C-alpha beads as a LAMMPS data file, in Angstrom:
LAMMPS data file: protein, C-alpha beads

213 atoms
212 bonds

1 atom types
1 bond types

-500.0 500.0 xlo xhi
-500.0 500.0 ylo yhi
-500.0 500.0 zlo zhi

Masses

1 110.0

Atoms # bond

1 1 1 -53.568 -285.870 94.908
2 1 1 -54.090 -288.265 92.013
3 1 1 -51.578 -289.890 89.689
4 1 1 -49.790 -293.077 88.758
5 1 1 -47.001 -294.466 90.887
6 1 1 -48.306 -293.089 94.209
7 1 1 -50.322 -294.598 97.062
8 1 1 -52.020 -292.682 99.881
9 1 1 -50.641 -293.913 103.208
10 1 1 -52.011 -291.338 105.636
11 1 1 -54.716 -288.662 105.493
12 1 1 -55.906 -286.223 108.114
13 1 1 -59.029 -287.133 110.082
14 1 1 -61.475 -285.547 109.666
15 1 1 -60.897 -284.838 105.987
16 1 1 -60.716 -281.049 105.401
17 1 1 -63.883 -279.431 104.085
18 1 1 -61.921 -276.384 102.941
19 1 1 -60.268 -276.997 99.537
20 1 1 -56.507 -276.735 99.984
21 1 1 -55.321 -276.657 96.361
22 1 1 -54.912 -273.427 94.439
23 1 1 -54.159 -273.255 90.746
24 1 1 -50.662 -271.891 90.147
25 1 1 -52.007 -270.231 86.990
26 1 1 -55.087 -268.460 88.339
27 1 1 -54.572 -268.517 92.108
28 1 1 -58.165 -269.769 92.496
29 1 1 -59.131 -272.592 94.824
30 1 1 -59.756 -275.868 92.982
31 1 1 -60.672 -279.413 93.930
32 1 1 -63.775 -281.388 94.824
33 1 1 -65.459 -280.319 98.043
34 1 1 -66.497 -283.179 100.317
35 1 1 -70.108 -283.098 101.501
36 1 1 -70.625 -281.184 104.730
37 1 1 -71.797 -283.086 107.797
38 1 1 -74.137 -280.170 108.555
39 1 1 -77.190 -279.427 106.437
40 1 1 -77.530 -275.661 106.058
41 1 1 -80.478 -275.837 103.720
42 1 1 -81.119 -272.866 101.484
43 1 1 -78.676 -270.617 103.364
44 1 1 -75.746 -272.911 102.519
45 1 1 -74.204 -270.569 99.891
46 1 1 -73.931 -267.906 102.594
47 1 1 -72.992 -270.061 105.602
48 1 1 -70.770 -272.751 104.053
49 1 1 -67.660 -270.543 103.465
50 1 1 -67.752 -269.339 107.083
51 1 1 -68.244 -272.902 108.338
52 1 1 -65.310 -274.137 106.269
53 1 1 -63.112 -271.369 107.635
54 1 1 -64.053 -272.198 111.239
55 1 1 -63.300 -275.901 110.678
56 1 1 -59.941 -275.091 109.081
57 1 1 -59.007 -272.806 112.006
58 1 1 -60.041 -275.509 114.484
59 1 1 -57.804 -278.064 112.770
60 1 1 -54.856 -275.674 112.740
61 1 1 -55.025 -275.515 116.533
62 1 1 -54.103 -279.220 116.519
63 1 1 -51.391 -278.936 113.854
64 1 1 -51.234 -279.086 110.095
65 1 1 -53.323 -281.341 107.889
66 1 1 -50.801 -283.964 106.746
67 1 1 -51.153 -286.302 103.794
68 1 1 -48.441 -288.948 103.277
69 1 1 -48.008 -290.654 99.907
70 1 1 -45.795 -293.601 99.020
71 1 1 -43.920 -293.503 95.709
72 1 1 -44.513 -297.028 94.459
73 1 1 -42.302 -296.740 91.365
74 1 1 -39.357 -294.910 92.894
75 1 1 -35.824 -295.965 91.993
76 1 1 -33.142 -296.710 94.596
77 1 1 -30.968 -293.718 95.374
78 1 1 -27.869 -295.902 95.048
79 1 1 -27.922 -298.795 92.572
80 1 1 -25.714 -300.938 90.366
81 1 1 -26.875 -301.026 86.756
82 1 1 -26.539 -303.777 84.165
83 1 1 -25.782 -301.555 81.168
84 1 1 -24.304 -298.145 80.406
85 1 1 -25.580 -296.544 77.203
86 1 1 -23.722 -293.713 75.472
87 1 1 -25.327 -290.864 73.532
88 1 1 -23.696 -288.100 71.503
89 1 1 -25.109 -285.094 73.347
90 1 1 -26.992 -284.000 76.440
91 1 1 -30.203 -283.679 74.430
92 1 1 -29.790 -287.220 73.138
93 1 1 -29.304 -288.436 76.717
94 1 1 -32.571 -286.775 77.788
95 1 1 -34.393 -288.171 74.749
96 1 1 -33.186 -291.685 75.552
97 1 1 -34.188 -291.368 79.218
98 1 1 -37.671 -290.104 78.320
99 1 1 -38.234 -293.171 76.123
100 1 1 -37.360 -295.674 78.887
101 1 1 -39.788 -297.285 81.318
102 1 1 -39.139 -297.758 85.039
103 1 1 -37.614 -301.223 84.574
104 1 1 -35.140 -299.913 82.011
105 1 1 -34.266 -296.907 84.151
106 1 1 -33.622 -299.214 87.077
107 1 1 -31.114 -301.352 85.164
108 1 1 -29.526 -298.823 82.792
109 1 1 -27.485 -295.632 82.995
110 1 1 -27.124 -293.178 80.111
111 1 1 -23.971 -291.117 79.611
112 1 1 -22.945 -288.414 77.196
113 1 1 -20.050 -289.494 74.979
114 1 1 -17.705 -286.882 76.434
115 1 1 -18.287 -288.322 79.924
116 1 1 -17.998 -291.992 78.967
117 1 1 -14.364 -292.097 77.866
118 1 1 -13.139 -293.587 81.133
119 1 1 -15.694 -296.444 81.082
120 1 1 -13.999 -299.656 79.950
121 1 1 -17.054 -301.913 79.998
122 1 1 -20.601 -300.902 79.110
123 1 1 -22.772 -304.021 78.849
124 1 1 -23.619 -306.989 81.083
125 1 1 -22.157 -305.336 84.150
126 1 1 -22.029 -307.138 87.475
127 1 1 -24.688 -306.953 90.142
128 1 1 -23.953 -306.673 93.829
129 1 1 -24.958 -305.271 97.172
130 1 1 -24.937 -301.702 98.513
131 1 1 -25.072 -300.845 102.221
132 1 1 -25.504 -297.266 103.432
133 1 1 -22.836 -297.058 106.139
134 1 1 -23.136 -293.361 106.972
135 1 1 -25.096 -290.338 105.825
136 1 1 -24.668 -286.602 106.339
137 1 1 -25.690 -283.701 104.128
138 1 1 -22.128 -283.356 102.792
139 1 1 -20.727 -286.870 103.251
140 1 1 -22.110 -290.295 102.293
141 1 1 -20.418 -293.610 103.110
142 1 1 -21.310 -296.765 101.175
143 1 1 -20.103 -300.355 101.391
144 1 1 -20.341 -301.758 97.865
145 1 1 -19.818 -305.405 96.948
146 1 1 -19.737 -306.352 93.254
147 1 1 -19.231 -309.721 91.568
148 1 1 -17.244 -308.097 88.741
149 1 1 -16.860 -304.813 86.905
150 1 1 -19.855 -302.684 87.917
151 1 1 -21.233 -299.163 87.603
152 1 1 -22.715 -297.383 90.602
153 1 1 -25.420 -294.788 89.976
154 1 1 -25.862 -292.126 92.659
155 1 1 -29.224 -290.397 92.286
156 1 1 -28.044 -287.060 93.686
157 1 1 -28.212 -283.866 91.667
158 1 1 -25.038 -283.453 89.630
159 1 1 -22.481 -281.012 90.996
160 1 1 -18.775 -280.811 90.120
161 1 1 -18.018 -280.263 93.814
162 1 1 -18.919 -283.795 94.888
163 1 1 -15.831 -285.996 95.222
164 1 1 -15.348 -289.739 95.585
165 1 1 -12.850 -291.975 97.334
166 1 1 -12.851 -295.746 96.868
167 1 1 -10.857 -297.654 99.493
168 1 1 -9.093 -294.387 100.313
169 1 1 -8.126 -293.611 96.716
170 1 1 -9.539 -290.565 94.909
171 1 1 -11.752 -291.459 91.940
172 1 1 -13.530 -289.285 89.368
173 1 1 -17.306 -289.092 89.470
174 1 1 -18.983 -289.246 86.065
175 1 1 -22.008 -287.208 85.088
176 1 1 -24.782 -289.771 84.617
177 1 1 -28.389 -289.590 83.389
178 1 1 -27.701 -285.918 82.628
179 1 1 -28.501 -284.742 86.168
180 1 1 -26.987 -287.438 88.421
181 1 1 -23.564 -289.022 88.779
182 1 1 -21.972 -292.432 88.676
183 1 1 -18.821 -294.309 89.531
184 1 1 -17.139 -297.394 88.027
185 1 1 -16.586 -300.100 90.637
186 1 1 -14.310 -303.136 90.359
187 1 1 -14.952 -306.633 91.665
188 1 1 -14.863 -307.174 95.419
189 1 1 -16.013 -305.258 98.485
190 1 1 -15.191 -301.551 98.574
191 1 1 -15.602 -298.623 100.922
192 1 1 -16.953 -295.638 98.964
193 1 1 -16.995 -292.128 100.422
194 1 1 -18.813 -289.307 98.647
195 1 1 -18.005 -285.848 99.977
196 1 1 -19.203 -282.387 99.018
197 1 1 -16.210 -280.041 98.745
198 1 1 -17.195 -276.625 97.334
199 1 1 -14.452 -274.034 96.804
200 1 1 -15.674 -271.963 99.748
201 1 1 -15.210 -274.893 102.162
202 1 1 -11.988 -273.511 103.665
203 1 1 -11.906 -276.078 106.480
204 1 1 -11.758 -278.946 103.973
205 1 1 -9.142 -277.140 101.913
206 1 1 -7.002 -276.666 104.987
207 1 1 -7.384 -280.334 105.921
208 1 1 -6.313 -281.404 102.429
209 1 1 -3.351 -279.020 102.513
210 1 1 -2.047 -280.583 105.733
211 1 1 -1.834 -283.962 103.979
212 1 1 0.027 -282.708 100.926
213 1 1 3.703 -283.711 101.166

Bonds

1 1 1 2
2 1 2 3
3 1 3 4
4 1 4 5
5 1 5 6
6 1 6 7
7 1 7 8
8 1 8 9
9 1 9 10
10 1 10 11
11 1 11 12
12 1 12 13
13 1 13 14
14 1 14 15
15 1 15 16
16 1 16 17
17 1 17 18
18 1 18 19
19 1 19 20
20 1 20 21
21 1 21 22
22 1 22 23
23 1 23 24
24 1 24 25
25 1 25 26
26 1 26 27
27 1 27 28
28 1 28 29
29 1 29 30
30 1 30 31
31 1 31 32
32 1 32 33
33 1 33 34
34 1 34 35
35 1 35 36
36 1 36 37
37 1 37 38
38 1 38 39
39 1 39 40
40 1 40 41
41 1 41 42
42 1 42 43
43 1 43 44
44 1 44 45
45 1 45 46
46 1 46 47
47 1 47 48
48 1 48 49
49 1 49 50
50 1 50 51
51 1 51 52
52 1 52 53
53 1 53 54
54 1 54 55
55 1 55 56
56 1 56 57
57 1 57 58
58 1 58 59
59 1 59 60
60 1 60 61
61 1 61 62
62 1 62 63
63 1 63 64
64 1 64 65
65 1 65 66
66 1 66 67
67 1 67 68
68 1 68 69
69 1 69 70
70 1 70 71
71 1 71 72
72 1 72 73
73 1 73 74
74 1 74 75
75 1 75 76
76 1 76 77
77 1 77 78
78 1 78 79
79 1 79 80
80 1 80 81
81 1 81 82
82 1 82 83
83 1 83 84
84 1 84 85
85 1 85 86
86 1 86 87
87 1 87 88
88 1 88 89
89 1 89 90
90 1 90 91
91 1 91 92
92 1 92 93
93 1 93 94
94 1 94 95
95 1 95 96
96 1 96 97
97 1 97 98
98 1 98 99
99 1 99 100
100 1 100 101
101 1 101 102
102 1 102 103
103 1 103 104
104 1 104 105
105 1 105 106
106 1 106 107
107 1 107 108
108 1 108 109
109 1 109 110
110 1 110 111
111 1 111 112
112 1 112 113
113 1 113 114
114 1 114 115
115 1 115 116
116 1 116 117
117 1 117 118
118 1 118 119
119 1 119 120
120 1 120 121
121 1 121 122
122 1 122 123
123 1 123 124
124 1 124 125
125 1 125 126
126 1 126 127
127 1 127 128
128 1 128 129
129 1 129 130
130 1 130 131
131 1 131 132
132 1 132 133
133 1 133 134
134 1 134 135
135 1 135 136
136 1 136 137
137 1 137 138
138 1 138 139
139 1 139 140
140 1 140 141
141 1 141 142
142 1 142 143
143 1 143 144
144 1 144 145
145 1 145 146
146 1 146 147
147 1 147 148
148 1 148 149
149 1 149 150
150 1 150 151
151 1 151 152
152 1 152 153
153 1 153 154
154 1 154 155
155 1 155 156
156 1 156 157
157 1 157 158
158 1 158 159
159 1 159 160
160 1 160 161
161 1 161 162
162 1 162 163
163 1 163 164
164 1 164 165
165 1 165 166
166 1 166 167
167 1 167 168
168 1 168 169
169 1 169 170
170 1 170 171
171 1 171 172
172 1 172 173
173 1 173 174
174 1 174 175
175 1 175 176
176 1 176 177
177 1 177 178
178 1 178 179
179 1 179 180
180 1 180 181
181 1 181 182
182 1 182 183
183 1 183 184
184 1 184 185
185 1 185 186
186 1 186 187
187 1 187 188
188 1 188 189
189 1 189 190
190 1 190 191
191 1 191 192
192 1 192 193
193 1 193 194
194 1 194 195
195 1 195 196
196 1 196 197
197 1 197 198
198 1 198 199
199 1 199 200
200 1 200 201
201 1 201 202
202 1 202 203
203 1 203 204
204 1 204 205
205 1 205 206
206 1 206 207
207 1 207 208
208 1 208 209
209 1 209 210
210 1 210 211
211 1 211 212
212 1 212 213
């Protein structure tokens, strides 16, 4: 695999002689074949495919060929941004995001105007510290400390069924960067709980009902 922003951290040993990549358009095997350690001479066109197949089968007996890549330009999943920009429409949000480099994406969130009405402060927001206190597939606990008014970006896929509680109080998550969500945070240290509560989660609905006066 080649591209910017990635670094190979682990490759299988020996390197596979059988090309593993197939074009999604044609279904044909692509990629550069590494030189064989065996010289088949003039019969190579006939013997090489069988040899590759045998080597691939031998490797499968010991498990899958695993390649591990590091994303060198990845953004934190939870981060406090310096600025919140507002655009008129979803398309304008996507256009703005596509024009930003990694540094700008790291420090800026982009909201659609309809979603930004509850944001009181947009520029020169406070920095702080985020600690992941607990993680499950449907519940995330964060300890967030901010020096002043801040905006927390959560790089999870947007869904209206995620809910937020800050220091035990229900808060509204805001659609952010078109496909993620965010949350305004005040100064101080706060306990933030993000929970996934779809309408078919009857157990959660029952639990909420028992706390309704």
